[in-house]
N, C-alpha and C positions, 0 to 999 in steps of 0.2 A: 479679409478673405483668407489670410494664412491660418487664422484660428479655426475656420471651418475645415480646412484641409487637415489640420492636426486632429480634429475631432473624428473625421472620416477614417483616418489611419488607426485610431484607437478602437473604433467600432469594428473595423476589419480584424484587428488583433484579438479583440474579445471573442469574436465569432470563431476565429482560428483556434483559440484556446478552448472554447466551448466544444468544438467538434473533436479535438484531440481527447479531451477528458471524457466526452460522451463515448468515443470509440473504445477507450479503456474500460469504461463502465459496461458497455455492451458485451465486451469480451468476458468480463467478470461475471455478468449475469448469465451469459451463455454457458460458461464452465460450471457455474453454480447450479444451473438447471439440469444440464446433461451429465455432469460428473463423469467425464471420460474414464473408462476402466483403466487405461494405461497410465493416467495421471493419478487417479484415486488410490490405486493399489501399488504404487511404486513409492517406496520409502527412501528418504534422503535425510540424514542426520536426525533420525527419530520422528520425523513427521512426513506425511505423504506429500508427494510432489504438487498436488493440486493446492494444498494449503500454502506451500512456498510460493506458488504463482500468485495466489490471492494477496499474500503479504507484499510481494515485490510490486505488483500492480497498484496496490493501495499506497505504498510509499511513493511510487512514481506520480500518482495523482496528487498526493499531498505536496510533493515538491513542486509540481506544476502549478498548483494553486498558490503556493508561497511565491514562486518565481514570478507569476503573472499578476496576481491580485494584491500581493503585498509589496510589489514593485522591487523585488530583490535583484532583478537583472541590471538595474541601474546603479546599484550600490557598490561600494568598495568590497574587495574580497574579505577583508577582516570583519566587516559588519555582517556580511552574508554568513561567514563561518561562526560568528558569535550567536547567530540565530539557528543555523542548521546543525552545528556541532552538537549542542546539548540534545537536540531532537534525535540525531543519529545514535548518540549514546543511550538515550531513553528507549529507543526502538530495539536496539540490540539487547538491552537489559530485559525488556519485556518479552522478547522472543526467548531468551535464556530461561526466564521464569516459566514461560509457557511450556517449554520442552521438559524442564526438570520436574515440574509439578504434574504434568500430564503423564510422564513416564512413571512417576511414583503412584499416582492414582490407578493407572493401568495395571501396575504390578500388584497393588493391593486387591483389586477386584479379580484379577486373573487367577491368582493362587489362593483364594479364600472361599468360604461358603457364602459370603455376602454377595447378593445378586445385584445386577445392574438395575436400578429402579429409576433412572433418569435418562 
């Protein structure tokens, strides 16, 4: 009987994680469709605020998936950081590349005779 009780608690936990991740996804889709003017045309560190919100929400979803479905919540802190640490470094690096390259491309097209064709 105790095995059935453990199964029920896991099912409840999976549904809870599902609804949290679904809510974050719904917010992302809503912002992607409506593109609120106050977020879309407000720049922060070289990128509009809407893109920063997408990045933060996506990272939150990725962490939630790792925490719940890769069972990181039950592991020691050192193992968690050995998995999450390199990902944090990679995400920061990719954001840096995104900002530097996007700024360069914007500068090339803004001050030249080359037209935007994409």
